C-alpha positions as CSV (number, residue, x, y, z in Angstrom):
1,M,17.6,7.8,-16.4
2,E,14.5,6.5,-18.6
3,W,15.2,2.3,-19.6
4,Q,12.5,0.3,-21.7
5,L,11.6,-2.7,-20.4
6,Q,13.3,-5.4,-22.1
7,D,16.4,-3.7,-21.2
8,A,15.1,-2.9,-17.9
9,K,14.5,-7.1,-17.3
10,N,18.4,-8.0,-19.5
11,Q,20.4,-5.5,-16.6
12,F,17.3,-5.6,-14.1
13,S,20.9,-6.0,-11.1
14,K,22.6,-3.2,-13.8
15,V,18.2,-1.3,-13.0
16,V,18.9,-1.4,-9.5
17,Q,22.0,-0.2,-8.4
18,K,21.9,2.8,-10.3
19,A,18.2,3.4,-8.3
20,R,20.7,2.7,-5.5
21,Q,23.5,5.0,-6.3
22,E,22.0,7.7,-9.3
23,G,17.7,7.5,-7.3
24,P,14.8,6.7,-8.7
25,Q,15.0,4.4,-11.9
26,V,11.9,4.6,-15.5
27,V,10.7,1.7,-17.3
28,T,9.0,1.7,-19.8
29,V,6.9,0.3,-22.2
30,R,6.8,1.2,-26.1
31,G,7.3,4.5,-25.1
32,E,4.7,5.5,-22.0
33,R,6.2,5.7,-17.9
34,T,5.6,2.4,-16.4
35,A,6.5,1.9,-13.5
36,V,10.2,3.4,-11.3
37,V,12.7,0.7,-9.2
38,L,12.8,3.1,-6.6
39,S,15.9,2.1,-3.9
40,A,14.7,0.4,-0.5
41,R,15.3,3.9,1.2
42,D,13.5,5.9,-1.5
43,Y,10.7,3.6,-1.0
44,D,11.1,4.2,2.9
45,A,10.9,7.7,3.0
46,L,7.8,8.2,0.8
47,R,6.6,5.4,3.4
48,A,7.6,7.1,6.3
49,G,5.1,8.7,9.0
50,R,2.7,7.7,6.4
51,P,-0.6,5.3,8.3
52,T,-1.0,1.7,7.5
53,L,-4.4,-0.4,7.4
54,V,-4.0,-1.7,10.2
55,D,-3.3,1.6,12.1
56,D,-7.1,3.6,10.0
57,L,-9.1,0.8,10.8
58,L,-7.9,1.1,14.8
59,G,-8.2,5.3,14.1
60,G,-11.8,5.5,14.0
61,P,-14.2,7.0,15.0
62,A,-14.4,7.1,19.3
63,W,-17.4,4.7,20.2
64,D,-19.9,7.5,23.2
65,D,-21.5,6.3,25.9
66,E,-24.4,5.9,24.4
67,F,-23.1,4.3,21.0
68,A,-21.5,1.5,23.3
69,D,-24.9,1.2,25.1
70,A,-26.7,0.5,21.7
71,V,-24.1,-2.3,20.3
72,E,-24.8,-4.4,23.9
73,A,-28.8,-3.9,23.6
74,R,-29.1,-5.8,20.5
75,N,-30.3,-8.6,19.4
76,K,-27.9,-11.5,20.4
77,T,-29.5,-13.7,17.7
78,P,-29.7,-13.6,13.5
79,S,-32.2,-11.0,12.9
80,R,-32.8,-14.2,10.5
81,D,-33.4,-18.2,10.3
82,V,-30.9,-19.3,8.9
83,A,-30.1,-22.8,8.0
84,F,-27.1,-25.0,7.1
């Protein structure tokens, strides 16, 4: 179902109830689709199996021994003189 923004604001509890019972509710601004209200169950189903940002960062490329050695061998002091 589509809701104009003003109607969705005035009847938000009804929008949420319909999202839970009937599925996603579309909110429009000046006739243009702007937002969709989903039930928590529908949202969880969309997110299921998708990696989080943390998963993406931790799942980066593996460090081979040569790269790990190069990182460990780098100079531990700053490459330029910085005065604070």
